[in-house]
C-alpha positions as CSV (number, residue, x, y, z in Angstrom):
1,X,-6.5,-11.6,52.3
2,X,-4.9,-8.3,53.9
3,X,-4.3,-5.2,52.1
4,X,-1.2,-5.3,50.1
5,X,-0.9,-9.1,50.0
6,X,0.4,-10.7,46.6
7,X,-2.1,-12.3,44.6
8,X,-2.7,-16.0,45.1
9,X,-4.9,-18.6,42.9
10,X,-7.0,-20.7,44.4
11,X,-8.2,-23.4,42.2
12,X,-10.4,-23.8,40.4
13,X,-10.8,-19.9,40.9
14,X,-8.1,-16.9,41.6
15,X,-8.9,-15.0,44.6
16,X,-7.9,-11.4,44.1
17,X,-7.7,-8.4,46.3
18,X,-7.1,-5.0,44.3
19,X,-4.9,-2.5,46.3
20,X,-3.9,1.0,45.4
21,X,-4.7,3.1,42.1
22,X,-2.8,4.5,39.4
23,X,-3.8,6.1,36.0
24,X,-3.1,3.7,33.0
25,X,-0.3,5.3,31.0
26,X,1.9,4.9,27.8
27,X,4.7,3.6,30.2
28,X,2.8,1.3,32.1
29,X,1.2,-0.1,29.0
30,X,4.4,-0.6,27.4
31,X,5.8,-2.2,30.8
32,X,3.0,-4.7,30.8
33,X,3.1,-5.3,27.0
34,X,6.7,-6.5,27.4
35,X,6.3,-8.9,30.4
36,X,3.4,-10.5,28.3
37,X,5.4,-10.8,25.2
38,X,8.4,-12.4,27.4
39,X,6.1,-14.8,28.5
40,X,4.8,-15.5,25.1
41,X,8.0,-16.1,23.5
42,X,9.2,-18.3,26.4
43,X,5.9,-20.6,26.3
44,X,6.3,-21.0,22.3
45,X,10.0,-21.8,22.9
46,X,9.1,-24.5,25.7
47,X,6.0,-25.9,24.5
48,X,7.4,-26.9,21.1
49,X,11.2,-27.0,21.8
50,X,11.5,-30.9,22.3
51,X,9.1,-31.5,19.2
52,X,11.3,-29.2,17.1
53,X,14.6,-31.1,18.5
54,X,13.2,-34.3,17.5
55,X,11.9,-33.2,14.1
56,X,15.3,-32.0,13.4
57,X,17.0,-35.2,14.6
58,X,14.6,-37.2,12.4
59,X,15.3,-35.1,9.4
60,X,19.3,-35.8,10.1
61,X,18.7,-39.9,10.2
62,X,16.6,-39.6,6.9
63,X,19.0,-37.8,4.9
64,X,21.8,-40.4,6.2
65,X,19.4,-43.2,5.2
66,X,19.1,-41.7,2.1
67,X,22.9,-41.4,1.3
68,X,23.3,-45.0,2.5
69,X,20.7,-46.2,0.2
70,X,21.7,-44.4,-3.0
71,X,25.0,-42.9,-2.4
72,X,24.3,-39.4,-2.0
73,X,21.8,-36.8,-1.8
74,X,22.2,-35.9,-5.5
75,X,21.5,-39.2,-6.7
76,X,17.8,-40.2,-8.1
77,X,15.7,-42.9,-5.8
78,X,14.8,-46.2,-7.2
79,X,12.2,-49.0,-6.4
80,X,13.9,-51.7,-4.8
81,X,14.7,-53.1,-1.2
82,X,16.9,-49.8,-0.5
83,X,13.8,-47.7,-0.8
84,X,11.6,-50.1,0.6
85,X,14.2,-50.1,3.9
86,X,14.4,-46.3,3.4
87,X,10.9,-46.0,3.9
88,X,10.6,-48.3,6.9
89,X,13.6,-46.5,8.6
90,X,12.0,-42.9,7.7
91,X,8.6,-43.9,9.3
92,X,10.2,-45.3,12.3
93,X,12.1,-41.8,12.8
94,X,9.0,-39.6,12.3
95,X,7.0,-41.8,14.9
96,X,10.1,-41.6,17.3
97,X,10.1,-37.8,16.7
98,X,6.3,-37.4,17.7
99,X,6.0,-39.9,20.4
100,X,4.9,-38.5,23.6
101,X,5.0,-34.9,22.1
102,X,1.1,-34.3,22.0
103,X,0.6,-34.8,25.7
104,X,3.7,-32.6,26.6
105,X,2.9,-29.8,24.1
106,X,-0.7,-29.8,25.8
107,X,0.6,-30.1,29.2
108,X,3.1,-26.9,28.8
109,X,0.5,-25.0,26.6
110,X,-1.6,-25.2,29.5
111,X,1.0,-24.2,32.3
112,X,1.8,-21.0,30.2
113,X,-1.9,-20.1,29.7
114,X,-2.4,-20.5,33.6
115,X,0.7,-18.3,33.9
116,X,-0.7,-15.7,31.6
117,X,-3.8,-15.7,33.3
118,X,-2.2,-14.8,36.6
119,X,0.0,-12.3,34.6
120,X,-3.2,-10.7,33.5
121,X,-4.6,-10.7,36.9
122,X,-1.5,-9.1,38.2
123,X,-1.5,-6.6,35.7
124,X,-5.1,-5.6,36.2
125,X,-4.6,-5.4,39.9
126,X,-1.6,-2.7,39.4
127,X,-4.2,-0.3,37.7
128,X,-7.6,-0.7,39.6
129,X,-8.4,0.8,42.8
130,X,-9.3,-1.2,46.1
131,X,-12.6,-3.4,45.6
132,X,-13.8,-6.3,47.3
133,X,-12.5,-9.7,46.8
134,X,-13.0,-11.0,43.4
135,X,-13.4,-14.6,41.9
136,X,-11.8,-15.0,38.6
137,X,-12.1,-18.0,36.9
138,X,-9.1,-19.9,35.2
139,X,-9.0,-20.0,31.7
140,X,-10.6,-23.1,29.8
141,X,-7.7,-24.6,28.3
142,X,-8.6,-24.6,24.6
143,X,-5.3,-23.7,23.2
144,X,-3.9,-26.5,25.3
145,X,-6.0,-29.0,23.6
146,X,-5.0,-27.2,20.0
147,X,-1.6,-27.7,20.5
148,X,-1.8,-31.5,21.1
149,X,-4.1,-32.1,18.2
150,X,-1.6,-30.1,16.1
151,X,1.2,-32.4,17.0
152,X,-0.9,-35.6,16.2
153,X,-2.1,-34.0,12.9
154,X,1.6,-33.3,12.0
155,X,2.9,-37.1,12.8
156,X,-0.4,-38.3,10.7
157,X,0.0,-35.9,7.7
158,X,3.7,-36.5,7.6
159,X,3.1,-40.3,7.6
160,X,0.4,-40.1,5.1
161,X,2.6,-37.9,2.7
162,X,5.7,-40.6,2.8
163,X,5.6,-42.9,0.0
164,X,7.7,-44.6,-2.6
165,X,6.3,-42.7,-5.6
166,X,7.0,-39.6,-4.0
167,X,10.7,-40.3,-3.1
168,X,11.4,-41.7,-6.6
169,X,9.6,-38.7,-8.5
170,X,11.5,-36.2,-6.0
171,X,14.5,-37.7,-4.9
172,X,15.7,-36.3,-1.6
173,X,13.3,-33.2,-2.0
174,X,10.5,-36.0,-1.7
175,X,11.8,-36.8,1.8
176,X,12.3,-33.1,2.9
177,X,8.8,-32.4,1.8
178,X,7.8,-35.0,4.4
179,X,10.1,-33.4,6.8
180,X,8.7,-29.8,6.0
181,X,5.1,-31.5,6.8
182,X,6.2,-32.7,10.1
183,X,7.9,-29.4,11.0
184,X,4.6,-27.5,10.2
185,X,3.4,-29.0,13.3
186,X,6.2,-27.2,15.5
187,X,5.2,-23.9,14.1
188,X,1.3,-24.6,14.8
189,X,2.2,-25.6,18.5
190,X,3.9,-22.4,18.9
191,X,1.0,-20.4,17.3
192,X,-1.3,-22.2,19.5
193,X,0.6,-21.4,22.7
194,X,1.3,-17.7,21.5
195,X,-2.5,-17.3,21.2
196,X,-3.4,-18.7,24.1
197,X,-1.1,-16.8,26.3
198,X,-2.3,-13.6,24.5
199,X,-5.9,-14.7,24.9
200,X,-5.6,-15.7,28.5
201,X,-3.7,-12.6,29.6
202,X,-6.1,-10.2,28.2
203,X,-9.3,-12.2,29.1
204,X,-7.8,-12.1,32.9
205,X,-7.6,-8.4,32.6
206,X,-11.1,-7.9,31.3
207,X,-12.6,-10.3,33.8
208,X,-11.0,-8.6,36.9
209,X,-12.2,-5.3,35.3
210,X,-15.6,-6.6,34.7
211,X,-15.6,-8.3,38.5
212,X,-14.4,-4.9,39.8
213,X,-17.2,-3.1,38.2
214,X,-19.9,-5.7,39.5
215,X,-18.6,-5.8,43.2
216,X,-18.9,-1.9,43.4
217,X,-22.4,-2.2,42.0
218,X,-23.5,-5.1,44.2
219,X,-22.4,-3.3,47.4
220,X,-24.5,-0.3,46.4
221,X,-27.4,-3.1,45.6
222,X,-27.1,-4.5,49.1
223,X,-27.1,-1.0,50.8
224,X,-30.6,-0.4,49.2
225,X,-32.1,-3.7,50.1
226,X,-31.3,-3.0,53.8
227,X,-32.6,0.8,53.7
228,X,-36.0,1.3,55.4
229,X,-39.0,2.3,53.1
230,X,-38.7,6.1,54.4
231,X,-35.0,6.2,52.7
232,X,-35.8,4.5,49.4
233,X,-35.5,7.7,47.1
234,X,-32.4,8.7,48.9
235,X,-30.8,5.4,48.7
236,X,-31.7,5.0,45.1
237,X,-29.8,8.2,44.3
238,X,-26.7,6.8,46.3
239,X,-27.2,3.4,43.9
240,X,-27.2,5.4,40.7
241,X,-24.2,7.4,41.7
242,X,-22.1,4.2,42.6
243,X,-23.2,2.8,39.3
244,X,-21.7,5.6,37.7
245,X,-18.4,5.4,39.1
246,X,-18.4,1.8,38.9
247,X,-18.2,2.0,35.3
248,X,-14.9,0.1,34.4
249,X,-13.7,-1.5,31.4
250,X,-10.5,-2.3,29.2
251,X,-8.8,-0.1,26.7
252,X,-7.1,-1.8,23.4
253,X,-3.5,-1.5,23.1
254,X,-1.9,-2.2,19.8
255,X,1.8,-2.7,19.2
256,X,3.5,0.5,17.6
257,X,4.1,-1.6,14.4
258,X,1.0,-3.7,14.5
259,X,-1.1,-4.4,11.5
260,X,-3.7,-1.6,10.1
261,X,-6.4,-3.7,11.6
262,X,-4.9,-4.0,15.1
263,X,-4.0,-0.1,15.1
264,X,-7.8,0.7,14.3
265,X,-8.8,-0.6,17.7
266,X,-6.1,1.0,19.7
267,X,-7.6,3.3,22.3
268,X,-11.2,1.7,22.0
269,X,-12.8,1.2,25.2
270,X,-15.0,-1.8,26.1
271,X,-16.8,-1.4,29.5
272,X,-18.3,-4.5,31.6
273,X,-20.6,-6.3,29.8
274,X,-19.5,-4.9,26.5
275,X,-17.4,-6.2,23.6
276,X,-15.1,-4.6,21.3
277,X,-16.9,-3.6,17.9
278,X,-16.1,-5.7,14.9
279,X,-14.7,-4.8,11.6
280,X,-12.4,-1.8,12.3
281,X,-9.7,-1.2,10.0
282,X,-7.3,1.7,9.2
283,X,-7.1,-0.1,5.6
284,X,-9.8,0.9,2.8
285,X,-10.2,-3.0,2.2
286,X,-12.7,-5.2,4.4
287,X,-11.0,-6.5,7.4
288,X,-10.6,-10.0,8.2
289,X,-12.4,-10.0,11.4
290,X,-16.3,-8.5,11.2
291,X,-17.5,-10.1,14.6
292,X,-17.4,-8.0,17.8
293,X,-14.5,-9.4,20.2
294,X,-14.5,-9.7,23.8
295,X,-10.4,-8.9,23.7
296,X,-7.3,-9.6,21.7
297,X,-6.2,-11.4,20.0
298,X,-7.4,-10.2,16.8
299,X,-5.8,-12.8,14.5
300,X,-2.9,-15.3,14.9
301,X,0.1,-14.2,16.1
302,X,-1.6,-10.8,17.4
303,X,0.2,-9.2,20.4
304,X,-2.3,-6.5,21.1
305,X,-3.4,-6.3,24.9
306,X,-5.9,-4.6,27.0
307,X,-5.4,-2.6,30.3
308,X,-8.1,-1.6,32.8
309,X,-9.7,1.7,32.2
310,X,-12.3,3.8,34.5
311,X,-14.4,6.1,32.9
312,X,-13.4,8.7,35.4
313,X,-9.6,8.8,34.2
314,X,-10.7,10.7,31.0
315,X,-10.2,10.6,27.6
316,X,-6.4,11.4,27.8
317,X,-5.0,7.6,27.8
318,X,-7.6,6.3,25.2
319,X,-6.9,9.6,22.9
320,X,-3.1,9.0,23.4
321,X,-3.2,5.5,22.3
322,X,-5.4,6.5,19.1
323,X,-2.9,9.2,18.4
324,X,0.0,6.9,18.7
325,X,-1.9,4.7,16.0
326,X,-2.5,7.4,13.6
327,X,1.3,8.4,14.2
328,X,2.4,4.8,13.4
329,X,0.3,4.5,9.9
330,X,1.6,8.1,8.8
331,X,5.2,7.0,9.3
332,X,4.9,3.5,7.7
333,X,6.0,1.7,10.8
334,X,5.2,-1.8,10.1
335,X,6.1,-5.6,10.5
336,X,7.7,-7.5,7.5
337,X,4.2,-9.5,7.3
338,X,2.3,-6.8,6.2
339,X,3.1,-5.2,2.7
340,X,4.1,-1.6,2.3
341,X,1.3,-1.3,-0.1
342,X,-1.0,-2.0,2.6
343,X,0.4,0.8,5.0
344,X,0.6,3.4,2.1
345,X,-3.0,2.9,1.5
346,X,-4.1,3.2,5.2
347,X,-1.7,6.2,5.3
348,X,-3.6,7.9,2.4
349,X,-7.0,7.4,3.7
350,X,-5.5,8.6,7.2
351,X,-4.7,11.9,5.5
352,X,-7.7,12.2,3.5
353,X,-10.0,11.6,6.7
354,X,-7.9,14.2,8.6
355,X,-4.6,12.7,10.7
356,X,-5.1,15.1,13.4
357,X,-1.3,14.7,13.9
358,X,1.6,17.4,13.8
359,X,2.3,19.0,10.4
360,X,5.8,17.6,10.3
361,X,4.4,14.0,10.6
362,X,2.0,15.1,7.9
363,X,4.3,16.4,5.6
364,X,6.7,13.2,6.0
365,X,3.8,11.0,5.2
366,X,2.8,13.1,2.0
367,X,6.4,12.8,0.9
368,X,6.1,9.1,1.5
369,X,3.2,8.7,-0.6
370,X,4.6,11.0,-3.6
371,X,7.8,8.6,-3.6
372,X,5.8,5.1,-3.0
373,X,7.5,4.1,-0.1
374,X,8.2,4.9,3.6
375,X,11.9,5.5,5.0
376,X,13.3,2.7,6.9
377,X,13.2,3.1,10.6
378,X,14.5,1.1,13.8
379,X,11.7,-0.4,15.8
380,X,11.2,1.5,18.9
381,X,9.3,0.8,22.1
382,X,5.6,2.7,23.2
383,X,7.5,4.7,25.5
384,X,10.5,6.0,23.5
385,X,7.8,6.6,20.6
386,X,5.5,8.7,22.9
387,X,8.0,11.3,23.3
388,X,8.8,11.5,19.5
389,X,7.5,13.8,16.9
C-alpha cells in the first residue's frame, strides 16, 4: 500500500500502513472521543431500535386488550374467559415483538463493533509515525452474541412472568410489569452494543500501538541476524537503541465528568505487552474493578478511550490528562449516575493528598466541601475545559 493511502480492511485481518507523525494532544483526544461516542450512540440506537418499536407496539396492543376485556385500565382483572383471552393475546404480542430480533440485534452489533474497530485503527494511525505494514486482527464479536442473548432472555423472562394470578393481583400494573421486563431487553442490547463499540475501538488502538512497537523491534532483530560475527557488538548496540525507540503504548483518556474510578486512570500509560493496573480510584472506598485491564471500558457504559503514546513524546500529555482529571474532581463535575457525596469525598481526599492545581481551583473546592455541595455547571468538552482555570 503506498504511503498516504487510506486504511483498508482485509478479512480476517486489517492491513494498515501508518504514515505521518503527530503528538497526541487534548484537542486530538477530544476529536477522536467525540467520533467514537457518535458511533456508539448510533450503534445503540440502531441495534435495539426495531425491538424497541416492537415492544412499544406490543404494549399498546396489550393495554387495548385489557380495556376490551374489563372496560378500562382502572378496573380490576377477574378470572374467567376474558382473562384467558387477554393472556393468550398478550403472549402472542410479546412473541411477535421478539420474532427475529435476536439475530438482527446480533448482526447489527457485530457490524458496529467491526466499524468501531476500524475507527480505532484509523485513530491510531493518525498518531503513530511511519512503520511497516501491520496485521491487526478483527474483533472477536463477543458483544454481538451478548446482544442476541439479551433479546432471547428478555422474551423468555417476560413470558414466564405473564400469568393469571399476576394480572388479577395487580390489574393493569401486572401487565405493565411484563412489558417492563420485555423492555429491559432493549436496554441490555443497547448496553452490549455500547460496550462492544468502546472495547473494539480501544483494543484496535492498543493492537496497532503494540504491532507498531513489535514491527520496529523485529526490523532491528533482522538486521542483527544478517550481521557478520565481527560486527555483532556494534549490531547489538543498534538493536538496543531501536528497542528503546520502539517503546510505544497507549495512554488512558477519561471523560471530563467521568466517574471517580475512570478519572483515576486518566494519563496512565500501558506500553506494548503491559496492562493498566487494577484498583485505581479517586475515591477512598474500594473500587469495583481490582484486576489489570488491557484497555477501557472499565465498567458498563464507560466512555473512556486510549490514544497511542510514544515514550519519546515526553510526559506533558499524560500529565495534562492527570491534571484535568484532578481539576474535574476538585470542581465536582460528574454525571447524574454518580452521587455528589462520592465526588465530595474524592475532592476531600484529593486536597489532603495535594491537588497540585491553581490556588483558585483549590479554594473553590474548599468552599464546596464547607458548603456540602458543588456549584451547578454546564458540561464542557475536553478542548474547552483545557483552557479554563
